[in-house]
C-alpha positions in Angstrom: -14.9 35.9 -7.6 -15.4 32.5 -8.9 -13.8 29.0 -7.6 -13.5 26.0 -9.8 -13.3 22.5 -8.1 -11.0 20.5 -10.3 -10.6 16.6 -9.5 -9.4 15.4 -12.9 -8.1 16.3 -16.2 -11.8 16.3 -17.7 -12.9 18.9 -15.3 -9.8 21.1 -16.5 -10.9 20.7 -20.0 -14.6 21.3 -19.2 -13.8 24.6 -17.5 -10.6 25.5 -19.6 -11.9 28.7 -21.1 -13.2 30.0 -17.7 -9.9 29.5 -16.0 -8.3 32.0 -17.5 -10.4 34.5 -16.6 -9.1 37.1 -14.0 -11.9 36.5 -11.4 -11.3 32.9 -11.5 -9.5 30.8 -8.9 -8.9 27.2 -10.3 -8.4 24.9 -7.1 -7.3 21.3 -7.7 -8.4 18.4 -5.5 -6.6 15.9 -7.1 -3.1 15.1 -8.4 -4.4 14.5 -12.0 -5.8 17.9 -12.2 -3.0 19.6 -10.5 -0.4 18.2 -12.9 -2.5 19.1 -15.9 -3.0 22.7 -14.6 0.8 22.9 -14.5 1.4 21.3 -17.8 -0.9 24.3 -19.1 0.9 26.8 -17.2 -2.7 27.9 -15.5 -2.0 29.5 -12.0 -4.0 27.6 -9.5 -4.4 26.6 -5.8 -4.9 23.1 -4.3 -7.5 21.9 -1.7 -4.7 21.6 1.1 -3.8 25.5 0.9 -7.4 25.7 2.5 -7.0 22.8 5.1 -5.5 23.1 8.5 -3.7 20.6 10.7 -6.7 20.2 12.9 -8.8 19.3 9.6 -6.5 16.4 8.7 -6.8 15.2 12.3 -10.5 15.4 11.9 -10.7 13.6 8.6 -8.4 10.9 10.1 -10.4 10.2 13.0 -13.7 10.3 11.3 -12.6 8.0 8.2 -11.1 5.5 10.8 -14.3 5.4 12.7 -16.6 5.1 9.4 -14.3 2.4 8.2 -14.3 0.3 11.6 -18.0 0.7 12.5 -20.3 1.5 9.6 -21.3 -2.1 8.6 -21.8 -2.8 12.6 -24.4 -0.1 12.5 -28.3 -1.6 13.3 -30.0 -1.9 10.0 -27.0 -3.0 8.2 -26.4 -6.7 7.5 -23.3 -7.7 5.4 -22.9 -11.1 7.0 -22.3 -14.2 4.7 -21.8 -17.2 7.1 -19.0 -16.4 9.3 -17.6 -13.7 7.1 -18.7 -10.1 7.0 -18.0 -8.0 4.1 -17.7 -4.6 5.9 -14.9 -6.0 8.1 -13.2 -7.7 4.8 -13.0 -4.4 3.1 -11.8 -2.3 6.1 -8.4 -1.5 5.0 -9.6 -1.1 1.4 -12.8 1.5 2.3 -10.6 3.4 4.7 -9.2 5.4 1.8 -12.5 5.7 0.1 -13.8 7.6 3.4 -10.6 9.7 3.6 -10.6 10.8 -0.1 -14.4 11.6 0.3 -14.1 13.4 3.7 -11.2 15.5 2.4 -13.1 16.8 -0.4 -16.3 17.5 1.8 -14.3 19.5 4.2 -12.2 20.9 1.7 -14.7 22.5 -0.5 -16.4 23.9 2.5 -13.2 25.3 3.9 -12.8 26.9 0.2 -16.2 28.4 0.6 -16.0 30.0 4.0 -12.4 31.4 3.6 -12.7 32.7 0.1 -16.7 33.6 0.1 -16.7 33.2 -3.8 -19.7 34.5 -5.7 -20.0 31.0 -7.1 -18.5 27.7 -6.6 -18.4 25.3 -9.8 -17.9 21.7 -9.5 -17.5 19.2 -12.3 -16.9 15.5 -11.3 -17.3 15.9 -7.4 -21.1 16.2 -8.3 -22.1 14.0 -5.2 -20.5 16.1 -2.7 -21.7 19.3 -4.4 -25.2 18.0 -4.3 -25.1 17.8 -0.5 -23.5 21.2 0.1 -26.0 22.9 -2.0 -28.7 22.1 0.3 -27.2 24.8 2.7 -24.6 26.9 0.6 -26.5 28.3 -2.3 -23.3 29.6 -4.4 -22.3 26.1 -5.4 -23.2 25.2 -8.9 -22.8 21.9 -10.7 -22.0 22.1 -14.5 -21.6 19.5 -16.8 -22.6 15.7 -16.8 -19.2 14.6 -15.4 -19.3 11.4 -13.2 -16.5 10.9 -10.9 -15.1 7.0 -11.3 -15.4 5.7 -7.6 -12.6 3.0 -6.8 -11.7 1.6 -3.4 -7.9 0.8 -2.8 -7.3 -2.5 -4.8 -9.9 -1.7 -7.6 -7.1 -0.7 -9.8 -3.9 -2.7 -10.2 -0.5 -1.9 -11.6 1.1 -4.7 -14.0 4.9 -4.4 -14.9 5.8 -4.9 -18.5 7.9 -7.6 -18.9 11.7 -6.8 -19.9 11.0 -3.3 -18.9 13.0 -1.8 -16.1 10.4 0.8 -15.1 7.2 0.5 -17.3 4.0 -0.9 -16.5 0.2 -0.6 -17.2 -2.8 -0.2 -15.2 -5.7 -2.5 -15.4 -9.0 -2.8 -13.5 -9.0 -5.6 -10.8 -11.7 -7.6 -12.5 -9.5 -7.7 -15.8 -6.3 -8.5 -14.1 -8.1 -11.3 -12.2 -8.7 -12.7 -15.6 -5.3 -12.2 -16.8 -3.9 -13.7 -14.0 -6.2 -16.9 -14.2 -4.9 -17.5 -17.7 -1.2 -17.0 -16.7 -1.6 -19.7 -13.5 -3.3 -22.4 -15.7 -0.1 -23.2 -17.3 1.8 -23.7 -13.7 -0.9 -24.7 -11.4 -1.0 -28.1 -9.4 -4.2 -30.1 -9.1 -3.5 -31.9 -5.8 -6.0 -34.2 -4.2 -3.5 -36.5 -1.9 -3.3 -35.6 1.6 0.4 -35.3 2.9 0.9 -35.3 6.5 2.8 -32.0 6.9 2.2 -29.2 4.2 2.4 -25.3 4.5 0.4 -22.7 2.8 2.1 -19.6 1.7 -0.4 -16.8 0.5 1.0 -14.2 -2.3 4.6 -14.8 -1.8 6.9 -13.4 -4.4 9.2 -16.6 -4.9 11.9 -14.2 -6.3 12.2 -12.5 -2.9 11.8 -15.5 -0.9 14.1 -18.1 -2.2 16.1 -18.8 0.9 12.8 -19.4 2.8 11.4 -21.9 0.1 14.6 -23.7 0.3 14.1 -24.2 4.1 10.5 -25.0 3.8 11.1 -27.6 1.1 13.3 -29.4 3.7 11.0 -29.1 6.7 7.5 -29.8 5.0 6.4 -32.8 2.8 4.6 -30.0 0.4 4.9 -26.3 0.0 1.8 -24.8 -1.5 1.6 -21.5 -2.9 -1.8 -19.8 -3.3 -1.2 -16.1 -5.0 -4.7 -14.6 -5.1 -3.3 -11.1 -6.3 -0.1 -11.2 -8.3 0.8 -14.5 -10.0 3.7 -16.5 -8.2 5.2 -17.1 -11.5 5.7 -14.0 -13.4 9.2 -14.4 -15.0 11.9 -16.7 -15.7 13.6 -16.4 -12.5 10.3 -17.1 -10.3 9.4 -20.3 -12.4 12.9 -21.8 -11.8 12.8 -21.0 -8.1 9.1 -22.6 -7.9 10.6 -25.5 -10.0 13.9 -26.0 -8.0 12.1 -26.1 -4.6 9.1 -28.2 -5.9 6.5 -25.7 -4.8 3.0 -26.7 -5.8 0.9 -23.7 -7.0 -2.8 -23.5 -6.2 -5.5 -21.8 -8.2 -9.0 -21.1 -7.0 -10.6 -21.7 -10.2 -9.3 -25.3 -10.6 -11.6 -26.3 -7.6 -14.5 -24.9 -9.2 -17.1 -27.1 -11.3 -20.6 -26.5 -12.8 -22.4 -27.7 -9.7 -20.2 -25.4 -7.5 -20.5 -22.3 -9.8 -24.6 -22.6 -9.8 -24.3 -22.6 -5.9 -22.2 -19.6 -5.9 -24.3 -17.4 -8.3 -27.2 -18.3 -6.3 -25.7 -17.3 -2.9 -24.2 -14.2 -4.8 -27.9 -13.3 -5.9 -29.2 -13.7 -2.3 -26.6 -11.5 -0.9 -27.2 -8.7 -3.5 -30.4 -8.2 -1.7 -28.7 -7.4 1.4 -26.5 -4.8 -0.4 -29.6 -3.1 -2.1 -31.5 -3.1 1.1 -28.6 -0.6 2.2 -30.1 2.0 -0.3 -32.2 4.6 1.4 -31.7 3.1 4.6 -33.0 5.7 7.4 -31.4 4.0 10.0 -27.8 4.4 8.7 -28.3 8.0 8.1 -27.9 9.4 11.6 -24.3 7.5 11.6 -23.1 9.6 8.5 -24.5 12.8 9.7 -21.6 15.2 9.7 -22.6 19.1 10.9 -25.9 18.5 9.8 -25.1 17.1 6.2 -26.3 13.5 5.4 -23.2 12.0 4.0 -25.1 8.7 3.3 -26.6 10.4 0.3 -23.0 10.3 -1.0 -21.9 7.1 0.3 -24.7 4.8 -0.9 -24.5 5.8 -4.4 -20.9 5.5 -4.6 -20.2 2.6 -2.5 -23.1 0.1 -3.3 -21.8 -0.7 -6.9 -18.4 -1.4 -5.2 -20.1 -4.0 -2.5 -21.9 -5.7 -5.1 -18.7 -6.5 -7.0 -16.7 -7.3 -3.6 -19.6 -9.2 -2.4 -19.8 -11.4 -5.3 -16.0 -12.0 -5.1 -16.4 -12.7 -1.4 -18.5 -15.4 -1.9 -16.8 -16.8 -5.1 -13.5 -17.0 -2.9 -14.8 -18.4 0.1 -16.9 -21.1 -1.5 -13.7 -22.3 -3.3 -11.3 -21.8 -0.7 -13.4 -24.1 1.7 -13.0 -26.8 -1.1 -9.6 -26.5 -1.0 -9.5 -27.0 2.7 -11.4 -30.1 2.3 -9.2 -31.5 0.0 -5.8 -30.5 1.7 -4.6 -31.0 5.4 -2.7 -27.7 5.8 -0.3 -27.9 9.1 0.1 -23.8 8.9 -0.9 -20.9 6.9 2.0 -18.2 6.4 1.5 -14.8 4.9 2.4 -11.1 5.1 -0.6 -8.9 3.9 -2.6 -9.7 7.1 -5.3 -7.1 6.9 -6.1 -7.5 3.0 -9.4 -8.6 1.6 -8.4 -12.0 0.4 -6.2 -12.8 3.5 -9.2 -12.2 5.8 -11.3 -14.7 3.6 -9.0 -17.5 3.8 -8.2 -16.8 7.5 -11.6 -17.3 8.5 -11.6 -21.0 7.0 -8.2 -21.6 8.5 -9.6 -20.6 12.1 -12.5 -22.8 11.4 -10.1 -25.6 11.0 -8.0 -24.8 13.7 -4.9 -24.2 11.5 -2.2 -21.8 13.0 -1.9 -18.4 11.1 1.3 -16.7 11.2 2.2 -13.6 9.1 5.4 -11.9 8.4 6.5 -8.2 9.2 7.5 -7.3 5.6 8.5 -3.7 6.1 9.8 -1.1 8.3 7.4 0.0 11.1 6.5 3.2 12.5 6.9 2.9 16.1 5.6 6.7 17.1 2.3 6.2 19.4 0.6 9.0 17.4 0.4 6.6 14.4 -1.2 3.8 16.5 -4.7 4.9 15.5 -3.9 3.3 12.1 -2.7 -0.1 13.3 -6.2 -1.8 12.4 -5.4 -1.3 8.6 -1.8 -2.4 8.8 -0.5 -6.1 9.0 1.3 -5.2 12.1 -0.6 -6.6 15.4 -2.0 -10.1 15.5 -5.6 -11.0 16.0 -6.7 -13.5 18.8 -4.8 -16.8 18.4 -2.6 -15.7 15.4 1.1 -15.1 15.3 3.3 -12.4 14.0 7.0 -13.1 12.7 9.1 -10.1 13.4 12.5 -8.8 12.4 13.9 -8.5 15.8 13.7 -7.5 19.3 12.8 -3.8 18.3 9.5 -4.7 17.0 9.0 -7.5 19.4 9.1 -5.0 22.2 6.9 -2.6 20.3 4.1 -5.2 19.9 4.5 -6.5 23.4 3.8 -3.0 24.5 0.5 -3.2 22.5 -0.7 -6.1 25.1 0.2 -8.7 22.6 0.9 -12.0 24.3 4.4 -13.7 24.1 2.8 -16.9 22.6 1.7 -14.7 19.6 5.2 -13.2 18.6 7.9 -15.1 16.9 11.3 -13.1 16.9 12.4 -14.7 13.5 14.4 -12.2 11.6 13.7 -11.4 8.2 13.7 -14.3 5.8 13.5 -11.7 2.7 16.8 -10.2 3.9 18.6 -13.4 4.3 20.5 -12.8 0.8 21.4 -9.4 2.1 23.0 -10.4 5.3 25.0 -13.1 3.2 25.9 -10.5 0.9 27.7 -8.2 2.8 31.2 -9.6 2.5 31.0 -9.1 -1.2 29.7 -5.8 -1.5 31.6 -3.5 -3.7 31.2 0.4 -4.6 30.7 1.1 -8.2 30.2 4.8 -7.3 26.6 4.7 -8.0 24.0 6.8 -5.7 20.9 4.9 -5.4 17.8 7.1 -4.9 14.9 5.4 -3.9 11.6 6.9 -4.3 7.8 6.8 -4.7 5.0 8.9 -5.4 2.6 6.7 -3.2 2.4 8.3 0.2 0.5 6.5 3.0 -3.0 6.7 2.0 -4.5 5.6 5.2 -3.5 8.9 6.4 -5.2 12.4 5.4 -2.1 14.4 5.0 -0.5 11.5 2.7 -3.0 13.0 0.1 -1.6 16.5 0.5 -1.0 17.5 -3.0 2.0 20.0 -2.0 3.9 16.9 -0.9 4.1 15.9 -4.4 5.3 19.0 -5.5 8.2 18.8 -2.9 8.7 15.3 -4.0 9.4 16.5 -7.8 11.7 19.4 -6.6 13.6 17.2 -4.3 14.2 14.5 -7.0 15.4 17.4 -9.4 17.5 18.9 -6.8 19.3 15.4 -5.9 19.9 14.8 -9.6 21.6 18.0 -9.9 23.6 17.8 -6.7 24.9 14.3 -7.8 26.0 15.6 -11.1 28.3 17.9 -9.4 30.5 14.9 -8.6 31.5 13.4 -12.0 32.6 10.1 -10.5 29.2 9.5 -9.0 26.4 7.8 -11.0 22.8 8.2 -10.1 20.3 5.1 -10.2 16.5 5.5 -9.7 14.6 2.7 -7.8 11.0 3.1 -7.9 8.5 1.1 -5.5 6.8 -1.8 -7.1 3.4 -0.5 -5.9 1.0 1.6 -7.9 2.2 5.4 -8.1 -0.3 8.2 -7.5 1.3 9.7 -10.9 3.7 8.6 -13.4 7.1 9.3 -11.7 9.3 7.7 -14.5 8.1 10.0 -16.9 8.9 12.9 -14.8 12.2 11.9 -14.3 12.9 11.3 -17.8 12.0 14.9 -18.6 14.9 15.8 -15.9 17.3 13.4 -17.4 16.8 10.9 -20.1 19.9 8.8 -19.5 19.4 8.4 -15.7 18.6 4.4 -15.3 15.1 4.0 -13.6 14.1 0.5 -12.1 11.0 -0.6 -10.5 10.3 -4.4 -10.1 13.8 -5.5 -10.0 15.3 -6.7 -6.9 16.8 -4.1 -4.8 19.8 -6.0 -3.9 21.1 -5.9 -7.3 21.7 -2.3 -7.0 22.3 -1.8 -3.3 25.3 -4.4 -2.9 27.5 -2.1 -5.2 26.3 1.2 -4.8 28.2 4.0 -2.9 25.3 5.5 -0.8 21.5 5.2 -0.6 18.8 8.2 -0.5 15.5 7.3 0.3 12.3 10.2 -0.2 10.1 7.9 1.9 10.4 6.1 5.1 11.3 2.7 3.6 12.5 -0.6 4.4 15.5 0.2 1.5 17.1 2.2 4.1 17.4 -0.9 6.4 18.7 -2.7 3.5 21.3 -0.2 2.6 22.4 -0.3 6.1 22.7 -4.1 6.3 25.0 -4.0 3.1 27.2 -1.2 4.8 26.0 1.8 2.8 25.7 5.3 4.3 22.0 6.2 3.9 19.9 9.4 4.0 16.3 9.8 4.2 14.6 13.2 3.1 11.3 13.9 4.3 8.9 15.5 1.5 5.7 15.4 3.3 4.5 16.2 6.9 5.3 13.0 8.5 6.6 14.1 12.1 8.7 11.1 12.5 11.6 12.7 14.2 11.1 10.2 17.0 12.0 7.0 15.0 14.5 5.1 16.3 16.4 5.1 12.9 16.8 9.0 13.4 17.4 9.0 17.2 20.3 6.7 16.9 21.7 8.6 14.2 21.7 5.4 11.8 20.7 7.7 8.8 21.0 11.2 8.0 17.5 12.7 8.1 16.9 15.9 6.0 13.4 18.0 6.2 14.6 21.2 5.1 15.1 21.5 1.2 17.7 24.0 1.6 19.9 21.4 3.4 20.1 18.9 0.8 23.3 20.5 -1.2 25.3 20.4 2.3 23.8 16.8 3.2 24.8 15.3 -0.2 28.4 16.4 0.1 28.5 15.0 3.7 27.1 11.8 2.4 29.2 11.3 -0.5 32.6 13.1 0.5 33.1 13.3 4.4 34.9 10.1 5.1 34.8 10.7 8.8 31.1 11.2 8.7 30.3 8.3 6.4 32.2 6.0 8.7 30.3 7.3 11.8 26.9 6.9 9.9 27.7 3.2 8.8 28.9 2.4 12.6 25.5 3.8 14.0 23.7 2.0 11.2 25.5 -1.4 12.1 24.5 -1.0 15.6 20.9 -0.1 14.7 20.8 -3.4 12.2 22.0 -5.6 15.2 19.1 -4.4 17.4 16.5 -4.3 14.8 17.3 -7.6 13.0 17.5 -11.1 14.5 19.2 -14.2 12.9 20.9 -12.7 10.5 21.1 -14.7 7.0 19.7 -17.8 8.8 16.1 -16.3 9.6 14.4 -18.8 7.0 15.9 -21.7 8.9 14.9 -20.4 12.2 11.2 -19.6 11.1 10.8 -23.1 9.3 11.8 -24.8 12.6 9.4 -22.7 14.6 6.4 -23.3 12.0 7.1 -27.1 12.4 6.6 -26.6 16.4 3.3 -25.0 15.9 1.8 -28.5 14.3 
């Protein structure tokens, strides 16, 4: 018996002829290979078939330990002034360690359980080379090299005037494109206003109410979007212009002298990164069951560290120049643990400028998920402040030993329009299906390939069941973030006529729909509840979230069994008594979960003024 480890489409093509042999077992480790094998109708297994619950827990704990501590190890120096590159990329690099460990433990489990005569590996050569040292039945074939990326290295950009289509682009190319776009709209401020607020990476389309209140309470409102441009369509341009927001671009604070300094310091920092190669002091930290994983990590990670190190120095140098030219009263953000935010926050702290970040989505409250909190924008660091939706999450944060003066129970500025639209909500008999193939990547079983099969099967079942109700019209709303695989094309194969949307505002579809169905633990469930819609959450992966308040208080119809979908759809769409009870429970839950309904932007603006 021979096993073939297949990470990508290239791997499948390389071993295509051998995969049809009777003594061959193709095993997909990645979604791309799995989907391609299904397309070719080649019977196969997935790596998750060989991993157990205890393996996922080990992978989670080990990847967390690596991400939070590897750069603190003696012999590693990634410091640059007050910054440390290892700290800056903790959230991004967590996924790299998780993915690498999943493949490492998975291939070992395949070997121990199947005992194949040979294991053939294509693009996962680095892991295979390590395993070859102790397991002599592993063979590397071909010269495929896996493209290594950490979170944020590839971005998805929506195509203008398209409902659901987008294209993928490298981080480097995206930043060049962003620079070109922003040059048309960016201000070049040098004067020092007495009271100004700096907003990081906010989408004006979602925060028009908030920008309106800030423009009334601050002399200047500055937008610094280091990832996605603030102005990206006509609506965002109108909002920015209406509220007289001033856009900042790092590039506009650069000049020839500064650029020469940046290049010199990048070259110096590069020496620190290259010194990591073959660093024997690091080997012990990454040794697992006698295998030296640093041999894998240094080859895959060092090129990424080089690029992020250059970017760190570039950004920090220019951010310091911005802070020299501007007097900001407060910094407001939402992606608190992100690479770009951590760089800017370092300078804001040095200048004693208050840092506040918004809760921007529904939060898992189950204590077993607490181990992932360091990678999420949930708990504020020393001296920083979090502005939460309401008392539910305020209490959750208090229970994590966060002082009261670091919590603002503001409500959600993003959802002011939802609360104010409640009276005008109608019912056009549409059923909104909110879905995404992007499961939480910080969790090992969030990468379980079988969950994607469950997701596809669930979407297909939902469309079939809704069609049994001729008066109802299904609408698909995809999450704006990048998908693991292109979900829209899969849906179009099932039904070419069903409308699919991605980057449009969810309120446009929610306020007039009949019901909301989500295949993820998503904020869109809360949004549907705000607008008085009955909601259903279908779990397609092993999330084990039955203890969440939204379920315990029966605010949403929670479904974990595929065979229950037909009956639950009928109840959600036709049982008026059940719908009323569901909506009543949801209203109670929303009243607890959100404060300052419809006026949170005004409340937050006043609170931020008080921090000055």
